[in-house]
N, C-alpha and C positions, 0 to 999 in steps of 0.2 A: 536116838532114832536115826536111821541111815538117811542121808540126803539123796534126793533124786538126781540121777545122772543127767546133766543138761544136754548131753548129746542124744539122749533117748527121745524118741518122738512118739506121741500118742497115736495109736493105730487109727483112731477116728479122724486124725488130721490128714491121713494119706488119702489121695483120691482113689476112688474105685477104678477098676479096670475100664468100665464103660466110660466113666468121666474122663479118665486119662486119654482114652482113645478119642473121645470127642474133642478134647483140647488139642490133641495132636493132628486130628484129621478134619475137624469141623470147618476150619477156614476154607479148606479146599472145596467144600460143598456149597459155599456162599460166594456170589460174584461181587458183593459190596453192600454198603448200608442200604436199607430200604428207603423208599420215598418218605415214609412217615418219620423215619429217623432223621433224614436230611431236613425235613420240614421243622422237626422239633429243634434240631441244632440251629437252624436259621433264626427261629423265634428266640432262642436263648441268646444268640449273638446280637440280635436287634435290641433285646431287652438290656443287654450289657452296654450296648452303644448308647442307648437313651439314658441309662443310669449315669454313664460317664459324662455325657453332655450336661445332664442336670447338675452333676457334681461340679463340673467346670463353671457353669453359669453361677452356681451358688458361690463358688470361690471368687469369681470375678465380682459378683455383687458385694460380697463381704469385703473384698479389697477396696471397692469403690466406697463402701460405707466407712471403712476405716480411714480411707484417704480423705473423705469428706469431714470426718470427725477430727482429723489431724489439723492442727493450726496451720494456715497457709502463710508461711513466713515471707512469701514473695508477693502477697496481695497488693503491695504498694508499687509493684514494678510492672503491672500489666492491667489491661481492661479496656472497656469502651470509653472513649473520651466524651465529655458533654458536648452538646451542639456548639460548633465553632461560631461565636458571635463577636469575635475580636475582643474577648474579655481582657486580654493582657498582651504585652509585647516585651518579652524578656530578652529579645535580641540574641538568641542562641544561634550560633553558626550552623547552617545546614550544608551537607556535603552532596555533591553530584557523584553518582556511581561511576560515571565515565572517567572521573579524575583519579580513581583509586588504582593502586598497583602495589607491588612488593615494597616499594620505597616508603609506603605508608604503614608498614608493619608496626604494630603496637599502639597506633594512634586511636584515640576515641573519636567516634563519629556519630552524628545525628542525621538520619536519612528519612525522607518521606518517599514511599514507593508503593507500587502495587504488588500483591502476592500473585506471581504468575502460576506457580505450582507449589505444593507442599508434600512432604513425605515423612511419616512418623516411623521411628524405629523403636520398637518396644514401648515402654511408658516413661522413658527417661530422656529421649532425644527426638527432636524434629528438625528437618531441614526445610528451609523456605527459599524459593527462587524469587528474588526481588527484581522488579523491572522499573526502569525510568526510560521512557521513549524507546530508543534503540539499544539500550544497555541493560544488562542483567548481571546480578552477583548472587552468590550463595550465602545464605545466613543460617546459623545453627544455634538452636537453644538446647542446652544440655543441663540436666539437674545438677545444681551445686548446693552446698550447705546453707548458704545465706541469701543468694541472689535469685536463683531459678528453682522453682518447686515443680513437683509432678503435676500439680494442678495447673501451673502456668504452661507447661509443655502440652498438656491435654487441651487447654483452651486455644493455644496457638495452632495446634493441629486441626482444630475444628473450624478455623476461619475459612471462609469461601475464597476460591480463586477469584482474582480481580478486586479483592478488598484493598482499600487504601490504608496503610499502616504507617505509624511513626516508630522508627527503630533507633534505639541507642545501643551502641556496642563497641567492640574493639576489633580493629583490623588485624587479621592474623594471616601470615604467609602460609599458603597451602603447600604441603609436601609434594603434591603432584598437581598437574594442570586439571582444572575443572572444566571438562569439555562441554557441559551443558550451559555454560555462561559466557557472555562476551568478555567479562573481567574474569580471567581464568587462573590468575596466580595468587589471589587472596580470597578470604571469606570473612564474614562478619560474625563474631561471637556475641550473641545478643544478651544484654543484661536488662533491657527494658523494651516492652512491646505494647504499643497502644493502637487501638482501632479508631481510625479517623472517620472512615465511611465504609459501611458494609454493602453487601449485594443482596437485593431482595429478589426472590424467585430464582429460576434456573436460567443460565446463560443459553442463548439460542444455538450456540456452537462453541467449541473450545478454541482458544487461540492457537493451541498446538495444531489442530486440524486446519485452521485458517492460514497457518504459516507454512504448510507443507509445500514442497516443490511442485510446480504445475506439471512436471514430467514424471512425478512419482507414480508407479503403477498402483492402481487401487485394488487392494486385496480384501475380499469380503470378510467382515468381522474384525479387521485390524484397525481401520479408521474410516471416517466419513469425509468424502470430498465436499467442500463447501462451495455451492454454486454461486455465480455472480449475483443473481437476483436475491438470493438469501443474504449475501453480504450487504447489498445495497439496501435491503429492507431493514437491516440491523446495522446501519452504517457506523453508529457510535462504537459498537464493539469491534467491528471490522477495522476501523481506523486505529485501534490500539495496537494492532500487530506491529512488530518491529519493521516489517516490510513497508507498511503504509506510513509509519512514522518517517522512514527514510525517503519514500516517494515524495511526500509533501515538504520535506526539508529541501529536496532537490528542486521542487517546483518553486519554492521561495528563492532558491539560489539563481534560477534562470531569470526570474524577474529582477533580482538584485543586480545580476551581471549585465542585463539589458539596460537597466537604468544607469548603472555606473559608466558603461561604455558611451552612451549617448550624452550623458552629462559632461564627460571628458572631451566630447567632440562638439561642444557648443550648442547643445539642444536645450529647449525649455519644455518642461512637462506641463501639459494642459489637461483640462477636464471638461469634456463637451457634454451637452444634454443628451439624454437617451430618449426623450419624448420629442417626436418630430411632427410637424404639421402635414407632411406629405410622405408618401412611400418613396424613399430616397433612391432606390435602385430598381426594384422590381416588385410591383404591387402584389404579386402572387406569393412572395416569400417574406412578407413582413407581418408582424402581429398588430392587429387593430385593437385599440383600447378606448373605452369611453372617456371623454375629456369634457367634463361639465356638460354643456348642451351640444357638444359636437363629438368628433372623433380625433384621436391622435394615433401615431404609429411608433412602435419601439424601433430604435435605430439599428440598422443592419451592421453599421460600422461608423466610426467617427470620420469617415472619408471626407464628407463635404465640410465639416467643421475644421478639419486639418487644413484643407485648401483655403478656406476663408481666413484662417490664421496666417497663412503665407501671404495672402493678399493684404493682410493687416501688418506686414513687415516683421513677423516673428522670426523669419528666416529658417529656423530649424525647430520642429516641434515633435513631441511624442506623447502618447497616452497609453496607460494601462487601465483597461476597464472592460465591463461586460458588453458582449455583442449578442444580438438576438436574430435568429434565423427561423422563420416559420416553415421549415421544410420537413415534410413527412419522411425523413430519412432514418430508418432503423438499421444503421450500419455500424461497423466497429469503430468508425472514425468521425461520426457526426453527432453533434449535440445541438439542441435548440437554443441553448445559452452557453456561452463559453467566454473565456478571458482573452481579449485581443491585445496584442502588443503592436501598436501602430505608430508609424513615423512618417513625416513629410519634411522635405527640405528643398531649398532653392537650388537651381542648376546654373552653373556658370557657363559651361561649354557643351557638355554632353551628358545624356541620361545615365551613362555608365558610371558617372561619379556616385550616383545613388546606389547602383548595383554593387559597386566595389565597397562602399561604406557598409552596406548590409552584409556583404560577404565577410568583411573584417569583423563585424559584430558577432556573427554566428561562430566564427572560428575562435573568437575571444571567449564566448560562452562555453563552447566545447572544451577548450583548454582549461578554463576556470573550474568546470565540473570535474574534469579528470584530475586536476592537481589538488584541489581543495576539498573535494567531496568523494574521494576514493572509498572511504569507509562506508558511506551511504550507498554508493553504487554496488559495492560488494554485498551489502545486506540484501538489496533488491535482487541481485544476481543469484542468491541462494534459492529464491522462490521462482524467479523468472530467468531461467538460464538462457543466455544469449551471447553471441560473439560480441566482442568489444567493438563499440562504434568507431569507425575509421573515417578520417578525412585527410585531404592532401594539403600541403602548404600552398601550392598553386591550385586553386579550385578548378575542377573540370567544368567548362561551360560549353554546352552544345546549342546550336540553333534548333528551332522547332523542326526544321527540315532534316537536320542531321539526326535528331532523335527518331523521327519517323523512318529514316533510312535504316537505322540500327534495327528497328522492329521488323521492317520488311525483310532485311537480311536473315532474320531469325524465323521467318515464315508467316508473319502477319500480313494479311492482304492490305495493300495501300488504300483501297477504297474505304475501309472502316476507320482510317486514321485521320479523318478531317479534324477530329478531336481525340485526344488520348484519354480513354476511359480509365477507371480505377484498375481494372484487370491488366491493361497494357502498361499503366504506370508502374505496377509492381514488376511486370515482366521486364520493362526497361531498367528498373533498379537492379534486377538480377544480372542483366547483360552488362550494365556499367560496372557492377561489383566484380564480375568475372574478368572484364577486359581492363579495367583501370584500378581495381582494388580500392574503391572508395564507396562509402555509404552516403556521401553528401555531394551534390552536384547542382548545376543551374541550367535551365533551358531559357534561351533568349529568343526574341523575335516571333511572338505568337501571331497567328492570323487575326485580322481585324474583327472577323465575325465572332470570335471567341471572347472578346474583351468588352468591358462596359463602355458606355457612350463617352466618358471623359478621358479615354486613353488616346494618346497622341499617335497618329499613324507614322509609319516609317517614311522618311523624306524621299527615298528612292523607289519604294514599292508600296503604293497605297493599300495593297491587300494585307500588308503586315503592319505590326505596331512596335513602338519602342517599349516593349513590356517583357517581363521575365517572371518565371516561377522558380522557387528553390525547393529541393527535394531531399528527404532523409529516408534511407532504406526503401526507396522506390515509392514514396508517398509525398504529395505536395504539402509544404509547411508554410510557404509564403507566396503571395501573389502581389505583384507590384508593377509600376510603369511610370513613364513620364505622363503628366496630365496635360490636358488642353487648357491653356491659360488665356486664349483669345475668345472673347464672348460671342462674336458672330460665328466663328468656326465651331464653338461649343454648341450653339443652338442648332447649327446645321447637322451636327453629329447626333444630337438628341432626337431630332425629327427622324433621322435615318433609323434610329433604334426604337421608334414608336413612343418616345417620351415627349410630352407637351412642355416646351420651355416655360410657358406661363405658370405651370404647376410648381416650378422651382425658380420663380422670379428673384427671390431674395438671394439665392445662391449665385445666379448669373450676374446680378447687379454688382456683386463684389468684384467681379472681373472687369466690369466697365470702368472702374476707378483706377485701373492699371494694376496688373499682377505679374510678377516675374515668372519665368519658366521654373517648373518645379516637378518633383516626383517623389515617390515613397513606396510604402508597402504595408501589408497587414499580415500578422503572424498569429496563429492559434497556439496559445501557451500550452494547453493540454495536449495538443497533437505533437508538439516538439518533445514534451516530456515522455509521452507514450512511445515515440519512435526511438528516442535516445536509449531508453531502457528496454525497449521491445516488450511492452506490457500487453500487446495484442488486442486491447480494447480501451478506447478513450475514456470510458467510464471509470476505469481504475485510476486515471490521472486527474479526475475531477472530484473535489471534496464531497459535494452533494449533487451528482449529475442530473441534468434536465434533458429529456429526450421526448419524442411524441407520446410515450407511454408512462412517463414518470414525472410527477410533480412533488413527490415526497420521498424521503424526509428532506 
């Protein structure tokens, strides 16, 4: 039987002339697919997408099931620790993040830190940014055959930011600098990770947002600016930022340098009572409190106690303690409670002995901060950008009259300068900076009408006083003077200021027993810190600030 020729085609397979013509010319008669065709196609695509999603979820669930069924060989290397009740003391050495560098390569370390951020890569690796106060370091967990499992990586990635963890691992030199961390040349390869304290609920704001530069432009949708009130209402979280850790380390340093300088100059630290039987300076600005069957007042300053200590032959005294002012001042530089750095000393010949000692103390503080706390100043500067604080070796001292003349030359009317208000103080600061290139200066010889009753008048011009104010960046940080040590003259000045000497009989009697000439000054710790760093608001320089509208936290 003859075989069919494969090249021959069945006539029925050939298109008819009409069909061929339709294939050749039909497309020209149509402008595109119909709406129904497009709708049908969209439904099919949506169906395929949902099917793919379902398949992906099923695969993920299966992987999770398989992973759960797999024995977790790292189970002994991670997890939540039992409640710390001082159960044991194995004396394992702990390491501070700040001490680590490339020279510690290959060393094993044990660290307690907070998780600042975490970043999961796939299901086999997670990066943790660990923080201790102002220092951060990168840690990495990667799946290994015996030490780190997929379950361990997944658990680590699920830990909340701000959780406190115990990390055991190896220091490894990084091939390139890690820009997101303060310790940028090494990372920790984690072999054990333990949760010491977790976070309940949601954080009121992220520390990343709370640490942004105050000058950063706010772009909608990119980040949220954290307002000062929000910070203060959630102060514990706010204080964790590297900026605030640095601010309060610098606050500690100012108090430490103040104390060290005065100790080295023969001063004795004292502690005076804060409950007073009478309004010590101005009844309108003191807090009255119930005191058993009567009333007492919170001390505006340790001024009177300091002077009585001088009358008791202490010679040179200082105090670091709370000061209370019942002034309804809702400004950037006033608090109702702040920390006062106060001192008083005997005078041998001239009240400028006190002024010069105070000046030397401030310059020692400025120098100590710059030389020993440059790292902390730099950390704060990233958020609060400011020109470096400047002072001169020979401090600029202007008389009150010279300061007024400078302002008048700049266009301020002399009639409004009987007292230099806050606005003109700042203006004067700008003029001094432009003319003398310094952020720190002194004004001497204030008018008598501007000073308290215990201020010694000038011997040559009774309308002036032996008093001075110190300024930083155009704002007052210290007010001081020679005090009146003669009891009769003191009573005379009290009456002139509307104060009844009988209401302060115990204070005056101290001078009746003989008191040497003396003088001193009072400094606001928070204000010095605010102005040195240019924080723009004194509440940022107070741990838990108190003002007319805030008593919590």
